[in-house]
C-alpha positions in Angstrom: -19.7 14.8 -19.6 -20.6 11.1 -19.2 -18.2 8.4 -20.4 -19.1 4.7 -20.5 -16.8 1.8 -21.0 -16.9 -2.0 -20.9 -14.2 -4.7 -20.4 -14.0 -8.4 -20.3 -13.1 -8.5 -16.6 -14.4 -5.2 -15.3 -18.1 -4.3 -14.9 -19.8 -1.5 -16.8 -19.1 1.9 -15.1 -20.0 5.5 -15.8 -17.4 8.3 -15.2 -18.7 11.8 -14.5 -16.7 14.9 -14.4 -16.7 16.6 -11.0 -16.9 20.2 -12.3 -20.7 20.4 -12.0 -21.7 23.4 -10.0 -23.5 22.8 -6.7 -26.4 25.1 -7.6 -27.7 23.0 -10.6 -30.5 20.7 -9.4 -30.2 17.0 -10.3 -32.4 15.8 -13.2 -34.4 12.5 -13.4 -31.6 10.9 -15.6 -29.1 11.7 -12.9 -31.3 9.9 -10.3 -31.5 6.9 -12.5 -27.7 6.9 -13.1 -27.2 7.1 -9.3 -29.5 4.2 -8.7 -27.7 2.2 -11.5 -24.2 2.9 -10.0 -25.3 1.9 -6.5 -26.7 -1.4 -7.9 -23.4 -2.0 -9.6 -21.5 -1.3 -6.4 -23.7 -3.8 -4.5 -23.2 -6.4 -7.2 -19.4 -6.0 -7.2 -19.3 -6.2 -3.4 -21.4 -9.5 -3.6 -19.0 -10.8 -6.3 -16.0 -10.0 -4.1 -17.7 -11.9 -1.3 -18.4 -14.9 -3.5 -15.0 -15.0 -5.1 -12.4 -14.1 -2.5 -8.8 -13.5 -3.5 -6.9 -16.8 -3.8 -4.7 -17.8 -0.9 -0.9 -17.6 -1.4 0.3 -20.7 -3.2 2.7 -23.1 -1.4 6.4 -23.0 -2.4 7.5 -25.2 -5.2 9.4 -28.3 -4.3 12.5 -29.7 -5.9 13.3 -33.4 -6.4 12.0 -36.4 -8.3 8.6 -36.4 -6.5 7.8 -32.7 -7.0 4.7 -31.4 -8.7 5.1 -30.4 -12.3 3.4 -27.0 -12.3 0.1 -25.3 -11.8 1.2 -22.0 -10.2 1.0 -19.8 -13.3 -2.7 -19.2 -13.0 -2.6 -17.3 -9.7 -1.2 -14.2 -11.2 -4.1 -13.9 -13.7 -6.7 -14.5 -11.0 -5.1 -11.9 -8.7 -4.9 -9.4 -11.6 -8.5 -9.9 -12.4 -9.4 -9.4 -8.8 -7.4 -6.2 -8.6 -9.2 -4.9 -11.8 -12.6 -5.6 -10.3 -11.5 -3.7 -7.1 -10.3 -0.8 -9.2 -13.7 -0.6 -10.9 -15.5 -0.7 -7.6 -13.3 2.1 -6.3 -14.0 4.2 -9.3 -17.7 3.8 -8.8 -17.4 4.7 -5.1 -15.5 7.9 -6.0 -18.2 8.8 -8.5 -20.9 8.2 -5.8 -18.9 10.4 -3.4 -18.8 13.2 -6.0 -22.6 13.0 -6.4 -23.1 12.9 -2.6 -20.9 16.0 -2.3 -23.1 17.8 -4.9 -26.2 16.8 -3.0 -24.6 18.0 0.3 -23.8 21.4 -1.4 -27.4 21.7 -2.7 -28.8 20.7 0.7 -26.5 23.4 2.4 -27.7 26.0 -0.1 -31.4 25.0 0.6 -30.8 25.2 4.3 -29.3 28.7 4.0 -32.2 29.8 1.9 -34.7 28.3 4.3 -32.9 29.8 7.3 -33.1 33.2 5.8 -36.9 32.9 5.4 -37.7 31.4 8.8 -38.4 33.7 11.8 -35.6 33.9 14.4 -37.5 32.3 17.3 -38.6 29.3 15.2 -35.2 29.0 13.7 -33.6 28.9 17.1 -35.8 26.1 18.3 -35.3 24.0 15.1 -31.5 24.6 15.0 -31.1 23.5 18.6 -32.9 20.2 17.9 -31.1 19.6 14.6 -27.7 20.4 16.1 -28.3 18.0 19.0 -29.4 15.3 16.6 -26.4 15.8 14.4 -24.0 15.9 17.3 -25.4 12.6 18.5 -25.1 11.1 15.1 -21.5 12.3 14.7 -20.5 10.9 18.1 -22.1 7.5 17.1 -20.3 7.5 13.8 -17.0 8.4 15.5 -17.4 5.5 18.0 -18.2 3.0 15.2 -15.2 4.2 13.2 -12.9 3.7 16.2 -14.3 0.2 16.8 -13.8 -0.6 13.1 -10.3 0.7 13.2 -9.4 -1.4 16.3 -10.9 -4.5 14.6 -8.9 -3.8 11.5 -5.7 -3.6 13.6 -6.5 -6.9 15.2 -7.1 -8.5 11.8 -3.8 -7.2 10.5 -1.9 -8.6 13.5 -3.5 -12.0 13.1 -2.8 -11.9 9.3 0.9 -11.1 10.0 1.2 -13.9 12.6 -0.3 -16.4 10.2 2.0 -15.2 7.4 5.0 -15.7 9.6 3.8 -19.2 10.5 3.3 -20.0 6.8 6.8 -18.8 6.0 8.2 -21.1 8.8 6.3 -24.1 7.5 7.5 -23.4 4.0 11.1 -23.3 5.2 10.7 -26.5 7.1 9.2 -28.2 4.1 12.1 -27.0 1.9 14.6 -28.3 4.4 13.0 -31.7 4.5 12.8 -32.0 0.8 16.4 -30.9 0.4 17.5 -33.5 2.9 15.5 -36.2 1.2 16.9 -35.3 -2.2 20.5 -35.2 -0.9 19.9 -38.6 0.8 18.5 -40.1 -2.4 21.5 -39.0 -4.5 24.1 -40.2 -2.1 22.5 -43.6 -1.6 21.4 -42.9 1.9 18.0 -43.8 3.4 15.1 -41.6 2.3 13.0 -39.6 4.8 9.6 -41.1 5.5 6.7 -39.8 3.5 4.5 -39.4 6.6 6.4 -36.3 7.7 5.9 -34.7 4.3 2.2 -35.4 4.3 1.8 -33.9 7.7 3.8 -30.8 6.7 1.6 -30.5 3.6 -1.5 -30.9 5.7 -0.4 -28.2 8.2 0.5 -25.9 5.2 -3.0 -26.4 3.7 -4.6 -25.6 7.1 -2.5 -22.5 7.5 -3.5 -21.4 3.9 -7.1 -21.9 4.7 -6.8 -19.9 7.9 -5.0 -17.2 6.1 -7.7 -17.0 3.4 -10.4 -16.8 6.0 -8.6 -14.0 7.8 -8.1 -12.2 4.4 -11.9 -12.3 3.9 -12.6 -10.9 7.4 -9.8 -8.3 6.8 -11.5 -7.2 3.6 -14.9 -7.0 5.3 -13.5 -4.9 8.1 -11.8 -2.6 5.6 -15.1 -2.2 3.7 -17.0 -1.5 6.9 -14.4 1.0 8.1 -14.5 2.8 4.7 -18.3 3.0 4.9 -18.1 4.5 8.4 -15.5 7.0 7.3 -17.5 8.1 4.3 -20.6 8.6 6.5 -18.6 10.6 9.0 -17.0 12.7 6.2 -20.5 13.4 4.8 -21.6 14.6 8.3 -18.4 16.6 9.0 -17.9 18.0 5.5 -14.2 17.2 4.9 -11.6 14.5 5.3 -9.4 16.6 7.5 -12.3 17.6 9.8 -13.2 13.9 10.2 -9.6 13.0 11.1 -9.5 15.8 13.7 -12.8 14.7 15.1 -11.6 11.1 15.5 -8.7 12.3 17.6 -11.2 13.0 20.4 -9.0 15.5 22.5 -8.2 17.8 19.6 -11.1 20.2 20.2 -12.2 20.0 16.6 -15.7 21.1 15.7 -18.0 19.3 13.3 -20.0 20.9 10.5 -23.2 20.9 12.5 -21.5 22.7 15.4 -20.0 25.3 13.1 -23.3 25.9 11.4 -25.0 26.2 14.8 -22.3 28.7 16.0 -22.6 30.8 12.8 -26.4 30.8 13.1 -26.1 32.0 16.8 -23.8 34.7 15.7 -26.2 35.7 12.9 -29.2 35.8 15.3 -27.1 37.9 17.7 -26.2 40.3 14.9 -29.9 40.6 13.9 -30.9 41.3 17.5 -28.3 44.0 17.8 -29.4 45.5 14.5 -33.1 45.5 15.6 -32.0 47.1 18.9 -30.1 49.8 17.1 -33.0 50.5 14.8 -35.6 50.2 17.5 -36.2 54.0 17.7 -37.4 54.1 14.1 -41.1 53.4 14.0 -41.9 51.2 11.0 -38.3 51.4 9.8 -37.1 48.3 7.9 -34.2 46.4 9.5 -30.9 46.7 7.7 -30.2 43.4 5.8 -26.6 44.2 5.2 -25.6 44.5 8.8 -22.0 43.9 10.0 -22.8 40.5 11.6 -24.5 39.1 8.5 -21.5 40.2 6.4 -19.1 38.4 8.7 -21.3 35.2 8.7 -21.5 35.3 4.9 -17.8 35.8 4.6 -17.2 32.9 6.9 -19.6 30.6 4.9 -17.8 31.6 1.7 -14.5 30.9 3.2 -15.7 27.4 4.3 -17.0 26.7 0.8 -13.7 27.8 -0.8 -11.8 25.6 1.6 -14.0 22.6 0.7 -13.5 23.3 -3.0 -9.7 23.4 -2.5 -9.8 20.1 -0.6 -11.9 18.5 -3.4 -9.4 19.7 -6.0 -6.5 18.3 -3.9 -8.3 15.0 -3.6 -8.7 14.9 -7.4 -5.0 15.4 -7.9 -4.2 12.6 -5.4 -6.6 10.4 -7.2 -4.9 10.9 -10.5 -1.5 10.2 -8.9 -2.8 7.0 -7.4 -4.3 5.9 -10.7 -0.9 6.4 -12.4 0.9 4.4 -9.7 -1.8 1.7 -10.0 -1.2 1.4 -13.8 2.6 1.2 -13.3 2.3 -1.4 -10.6 -0.1 -3.4 -12.8 2.4 -3.4 -15.7 5.2 -4.5 -13.3 3.0 -7.3 -11.9 2.2 -8.6 -15.5 5.9 -8.6 -16.4 6.8 -10.5 -13.2 4.1 -13.0 -13.8 5.4 -13.7 -17.4 8.9 -14.1 -16.1 7.8 -16.5 -13.4 5.9 -18.6 -16.0 9.0 -18.8 -18.2 11.2 -19.8 -15.2 8.8 -22.5 -14.2 8.7 -24.0 -17.7 12.5 -24.0 -17.8 12.7 -25.7 -14.4 10.2 -28.4 -15.5 12.2 -29.2 -18.7 15.5 -29.5 -16.8 13.9 -31.8 -14.3 12.6 -34.1 -17.0 16.0 -34.2 -18.6 17.6 -35.0 -15.3 15.2 -37.8 -14.6 15.8 -39.3 -18.0 19.5 -39.3 -17.6 19.3 -40.8 -14.2 17.2 -43.7 -15.5 19.7 -44.3 -18.3 22.5 -44.3 -15.8 20.7 -47.0 -13.8 20.2 -49.1 -16.9 23.9 -48.8 -17.8 24.9 -49.8 -14.2 22.7 -52.9 -14.5 24.3 -53.8 -17.9 27.8 -53.4 -16.5 27.0 -55.6 -13.5 25.6 -58.3 -15.9 28.7 -58.2 -18.1 31.0 -58.4 -15.1 29.0 -61.4 -13.8 29.3 -63.1 -17.2 33.0 -62.4 -17.3 33.5 -63.9 -13.9 31.6 -67.0 -14.9 33.8 -67.3 -18.0 36.9 -67.0 -15.9 35.7 -69.6 -13.5 34.8 -72.0 -16.3 38.2 -71.4 -18.0 40.0 -72.3 -14.7 38.2 -75.6 -14.6 39.3 -76.6 -18.2 42.5 -78.2 -19.1 45.5 -76.0 -20.2 45.6 -77.6 -23.6 43.9 -74.6 -25.3 40.1 -75.4 -24.9 39.5 -72.1 -23.1 37.4 -69.7 -25.3 40.1 -67.0 -25.2 38.4 -64.9 -27.8 35.2 -64.8 -25.9 37.0 -63.8 -22.7 38.8 -61.0 -24.6 35.5 -59.8 -26.1 33.9 -59.7 -22.7 36.9 -57.9 -21.2 36.7 -55.3 -24.1 33.0 -54.8 -23.5 33.6 -54.5 -19.8 36.2 -51.8 -20.4 33.9 -50.0 -22.8 31.1 -50.1 -20.3 33.5 -48.9 -17.6 34.4 -45.9 -19.8 30.8 -45.3 -20.4 30.2 -45.4 -16.7 32.9 -42.7 -16.3 31.2 -40.6 -18.9 27.8 -41.1 -17.2 29.4 -40.0 -13.9 30.6 -36.8 -15.6 27.1 -36.3 -17.0 25.6 -36.8 -13.6 28.0 -34.3 -12.2 27.0 -31.7 -14.8 23.3 -32.6 -14.1 23.9 -32.0 -10.4 25.3 -28.6 -11.3 22.2 -28.0 -13.4 20.1 -29.1 -10.4 21.8 -26.5 -8.3 21.0 -24.0 -11.0 17.4 -25.1 -10.9 17.4 -24.6 -7.1 18.8 -21.1 -7.7 16.1 -20.3 -10.2 13.5 -21.7 -7.8 14.7 -19.3 -5.1 14.7 -16.5 -7.6 11.1 -17.5 -8.5 10.2 -17.3 -4.8 11.7 -13.8 -4.5 9.7 -12.7 -7.5 6.6 -14.1 -6.0 7.3 -12.1 -2.8 7.8 -9.0 -4.9 4.5 -9.6 -6.6 2.9 -9.9 -3.2 4.4 -6.6 -2.1 3.2 -4.9 -5.2 -0.3 -6.3 -4.6 -0.2 -5.1 -1.0 0.8 -1.6 -2.3 -2.1 -1.7 -4.7 -4.5 -2.7 -1.9 -3.1 0.1 0.2 -3.6 2.6 -2.7 -7.2 1.5 -2.9 
């Protein structure tokens, strides 16, 4: 059965059931579909190279000079990137199924051709083919080890850069907190040059981290390619893992086939020796050695079938975990967006109230200065009653009202400071949610 589906963010892909028997020959339409799938995989790999995953966003800053937003779009871009990676992985799994079918057909053809070829010619050809396959398997194992080592180095560099980035973010938060506390208490503000230098170092670290992420993805793709090639040569995932260990004494598929063919030739030779006294008597095709070799081949085919079914079950489990992680990531992204909107609104209100408090302070200072001038002018006048007592009383009343208003403004400022502390707490919770989203994305990439 063939299923097709399209999406706004994922490329067109074709899903094919894996229950096709190995004995059915591929048709012309299957060849065209295989070519189409490979072209789509190459196009998706080129798209991933042109559009790398976005680097981690710098932490949000608090204070009057902080940026007003812009971090809500990273979740959507990362989700789209993960959807494209899932589509590519599905196409690669389908290509692996087709390659497994081709390998089964090729093994069946080789068994049929081996039964028709004479023993002497088969021995010469098997020796050359076994040597070539062993050389190719050794080369693939060496390349796979090199790719694994390169992947480990890239991971260590990425971890080091991530730790440096976390340190720079903590330093930037500490400096911004010190500047904000200094501005509220009336102390001198920290110089902006240090903030610009910290932002510059943070941008450079983000660029290095993005570059290392690209190289890490390339190394992972190359390692997966080598592993797939080695699995096609060996015949199973477990066999490839045992072969990579080096000192485990595991045998590859070519070596096993060569050993079975040697046993088959030895059994045929013994059968011909036993039946040598019969002139013109046909050799027994159902000899004991052939039966053992046939049973061994059937056992190997059954083991491979079981491994394939186990891989299908694991694939279904991973897809279910991927869907669950995607839903959790979407929910966290929506919550982060709401928290950022709430933080922006509270910062705007706090800024407005601080501006109003400054204006009230200026008005009170002006009224006090005017009251002082009136008192001085009243002291210079004669005590016969020429002093504008009513104006002085009005000014005193207004000064008292402004003083009371100042008290109320101070209470409002205190409550706003508490709200600012709440905003800081929400910002820290936002950072924790971002880290959780990053962990979920790492888990998704590991599942891929």
